Structure formats: structure tokens, C-alpha cells
C-alpha positions in Angstrom: 0.0 0.0 0.0 1.3 3.4 -0.9 0.0 6.7 0.6 1.1 10.2 -0.5 1.0 13.2 1.8 2.8 16.5 2.0 5.3 15.8 -0.8 6.5 12.5 0.5 5.6 8.9 -0.2 4.7 6.7 2.7 5.4 3.1 1.4 3.9 0.5 3.7 5.3 -3.1 3.7 3.0 -5.7 5.2 5.2 -7.8 7.3 2.9 -10.8 6.9 3.0 -11.1 3.1 5.8 -13.6 2.7 8.4 -15.8 4.3 11.7 -14.1 4.9 10.1 -10.7 5.1 12.4 -9.6 7.9 15.5 -10.3 5.8 14.0 -8.5 2.8 13.1 -5.4 4.8 16.5 -5.3 6.4 18.2 -5.5 3.0 16.0 -2.7 1.6 16.7 -0.5 4.6 20.4 -1.2 4.2 20.5 -0.2 0.5 18.5 2.9 1.2 20.9 3.9 3.9 23.8 3.3 1.5 22.1 5.5 -1.1 21.5 8.2 1.4 25.2 8.3 2.4 26.2 8.3 -1.3 24.0 11.4 -2.0 23.6 10.5 -5.6 20.8 12.4 -7.3 20.0 9.4 -9.4 19.3 7.0 -6.5 16.3 7.2 -4.1 17.1 7.3 -0.4 14.9 6.9 2.6 14.1 10.1 4.6 12.7 8.1 7.5 12.1 4.6 8.6 9.2 3.8 11.0 7.8 0.7 12.6 4.6 -0.3 14.5 3.1 -3.6 15.5 2.1 -4.6 12.0 4.1 -2.6 9.5 7.4 -1.1 8.5 7.2 2.4 6.9 9.6 3.9 4.3 9.2 7.6 4.0 10.7 8.9 0.7 10.3 11.8 -1.7 7.2 11.6 -4.0 7.5 11.9 -7.7 4.6 12.5 -10.1 5.6 10.3 -13.1 7.8 7.3 -13.9 9.6 6.6 -17.1 7.0 4.1 -18.3 4.3 6.8 -18.0 6.6 9.3 -19.8 7.2 6.9 -22.7 3.4 6.0 -22.8 2.6 9.7 -22.9 4.9 10.2 -25.9 3.2 7.4 -27.8 -0.3 8.6 -26.9 0.3 12.2 -27.8 2.2 11.2 -31.0 5.1 13.3 -29.9 8.1 10.9 -29.6 11.1 11.8 -27.5 13.8 13.7 -29.3 17.1 12.1 -29.8 18.5 14.6 -27.2 16.0 13.4 -24.7 16.7 9.8 -25.4 20.4 10.3 -25.0 19.8 12.3 -21.8 17.8 9.5 -20.3 20.3 6.9 -21.4 23.1 8.8 -19.7 21.3 9.1 -16.5 20.2 5.5 -16.4 23.8 4.4 -16.9 25.1 6.7 -14.1 22.3 5.5 -11.8 23.1 1.8 -12.2 26.9 2.5 -12.0 26.4 4.5 -8.8 24.4 1.6 -7.2 26.9 -1.0 -8.3 29.7 1.2 -6.9 28.0 1.0 -3.5 28.2 -2.8 -3.7 24.5 -3.4 -4.6 22.6 -4.8 -7.5 19.0 -3.7 -8.2 17.5 -6.8 -9.9 14.3 -5.1 -11.1 15.4 -2.4 -13.4 12.6 -1.3 -15.7 10.8 1.9 -16.8 8.3 1.7 -13.9 11.1 1.8 -11.4 12.7 4.9 -12.8 11.0 8.1 -11.6 11.2 11.6 -13.2 11.9 14.5 -10.9 10.5 18.0 -11.5 13.9 19.2 -12.7 14.0 16.5 -15.4 16.5 14.2 -13.8 15.8 10.5 -13.4 15.9 8.5 -10.1 16.2 4.8 -9.7 13.7 3.5 -7.1 12.3 0.3 -5.5 15.1 -1.7 -4.0 12.8 -4.5 -2.9 14.9 -7.1 -4.9 18.3 -5.5 -4.3 21.2 -7.7 -3.1 24.8 -7.1 -2.1 25.7 -10.7 -3.0 28.2 -11.2 -5.8 26.7 -14.5 -6.8 23.2 -15.8 -6.3 21.2 -19.0 -6.9 18.8 -18.5 -9.8 15.4 -17.7 -8.2 12.5 -15.7 -9.5 13.4 -12.1 -9.2 12.3 -8.9 -11.0 10.0 -8.6 -14.0 10.0 -11.3 -16.6 10.2 -9.1 -19.6 13.2 -7.3 -18.3 15.2 -9.9 -16.4 18.3 -11.6 -17.9 18.0 -15.1 -19.3 19.9 -16.7 -16.4 17.4 -15.2 -14.0 14.4 -16.3 -16.1 15.7 -19.9 -16.2 14.7 -20.1 -12.6 11.0 -20.0 -13.7 11.5 -23.3 -15.5 10.4 -26.6 -14.0 13.5 -28.3 -15.4 16.0 -28.7 -12.5 18.8 -28.7 -15.0 17.9 -25.1 -16.0 18.6 -23.9 -12.4 22.0 -22.6 -11.4 23.8 -19.4 -10.2 24.1 -15.9 -11.7 25.9 -12.7 -11.0 23.3 -10.0 -10.0 25.3 -7.0 -11.3 25.6 -8.6 -14.7 21.9 -9.3 -14.7 21.4 -5.6 -14.0 23.3 -4.7 -17.2 20.9 -6.8 -19.3 17.9 -5.1 -17.6 19.5 -1.7 -18.2 19.9 -2.4 -21.9 16.4 -3.7 -22.1 15.1 -0.4 -20.5 17.2 1.8 -22.8 15.8 -0.1 -25.7 12.3 1.0 -24.6 13.5 4.6 -24.5 14.8 4.4 -28.1 11.7 2.7 -29.5 8.5 4.6 -30.3 6.4 2.1 -28.3 7.8 -0.2 -25.7 8.5 -3.8 -26.4 5.4 -6.0 -25.6 5.6 -7.9 -22.3 7.2 -11.1 -23.4 5.2 -14.3 -23.0 5.1 -17.8 -24.4 3.1 -16.4 -27.3 5.6 -13.7 -28.2 8.1 -14.2 -31.0 10.5 -12.0 -33.0 7.7 -10.9 -35.3 5.7 -9.6 -32.3 8.7 -7.6 -31.2 9.6 -6.2 -34.6 6.0 -5.2 -35.3 6.1 -2.7 -32.4 9.5 -1.3 -33.2 8.1 1.5 -35.2 10.3 4.5 -35.9 13.6 3.3 -34.4 16.9 5.2 -34.4 18.9 2.4 -36.0 22.0 3.6 -34.2 20.3 2.9 -30.9 21.0 -0.8 -30.8 24.7 -0.2 -31.4 24.6 2.5 -28.7 23.0 0.1 -26.2 25.6 -2.5 -27.0 28.4 -0.1 -26.4 26.9 1.3 -23.2 26.4 -2.2 -21.7 29.9 -3.3 -22.7 31.4 -0.2 -21.0 29.3 -0.8 -17.8 30.4 -4.5 -17.8 34.0 -3.3 -17.5 33.2 -1.6 -14.2 30.9 -4.3 -12.8 
């Protein structure tokens, strides 16, 4: 449940939702503390943490729009983002993920819905509910299927031979590239499902800057060097 009041967002985590909730909340508080110490304008940080008998509360700045909504608005209004805007968003996304990785954390749910737009036009990476400071993790369902790396998606398979381990920061790089692809494409990729194929994806590409895919490749390769 999320309530907004007086310019801040009061995000309420129900402690009874799932097994291991205490560990998850501790991890999220830890990464929010790290982000607050880093003072990066591209990373959300908690202003206050509260607790009562049933809930933990994360008090954070409120933002009016996320990147998904911004891209959707561009499509609906038939006013696509300019190349300058796309490059500007790309630069900030890379800096945000690099800053988080430099703190020793991986996000594991990078997607347009988890990137907020500030009033000054800057982007801010939010929602650290899946974040981890582990260098290697066992493949378990994490993040959003359409944006998660293949090695993470394998954990959704019933085949035990498909399960293994992955490096969270490397998985972030894939999700980052996937998100940047959305920025450079007139309409976002469809949510991938068993019924989706390459023709479904290409059908929604629309007016694409053909240099975008080379740019995404270069950006991800550079980020990998520092991961």
C-alpha cells in the first residue's frame, strides 16, 4: 500500500506477506541507507524509517511520473522523444546503475516503472525490494520477466537442469539495456510471454533510431568493465 502526503511517499510493507520478510526489509533499509550516504541524485534514499506492531514504513520523496508513463505519454500524444531526450535519459540510467553498483548493490528489477522523473527533469532509480549485495546468487524468480536476464528467467523453468547461479550485477546490465531499448523505440516492447516471437517484437519497433542498438551494446559493454 502506498499513501502520499505533504510531498513524501509513505510506502507500507505488510510484514505478513511472505516468508523471509524480515530479511527482505533489512536488505531494503540497508541499501536505502547506503544510497543516502552516497547522496547520488540518481538514487532514491529513505528520509525516515518507522515501525509499528504490524508494519514497517519507508518515507521517501514523492515523484509524479515514472519513465514508463513518460514513454506512454509520448506514444499517446504522438510526440516521440527527441534524440537529445533519449540520449539524456540513457546517460542518467547508466550513471544511476553505475552508482548503485559502486555501493556494492545490484538492483535486480530495473525497468521503466522503477525509474522516476523528478520535477527538474532528472531520473531517479527506485524500488530496492529485490536488491542484493551478493556477488553470486542462486537462480530464483526475481524482478520482472520481460526485463530480467536469461539466467534469471531460467529459474522459472520446472526443469531442474535449468537452475544454477548468476551474478546480480551482470543481470542488471541486461535489464538496463532492455530499459534503454524502450527509451529508443517509439512504443515499448510487448511484455514477453510464451506467445511472443520475433515478429511480435519487430511489429512494435516502429520508428527506431537504428544507431540505438549499437549504442545500447556499447553502453552495456562499458558498464560491464566496471561491474
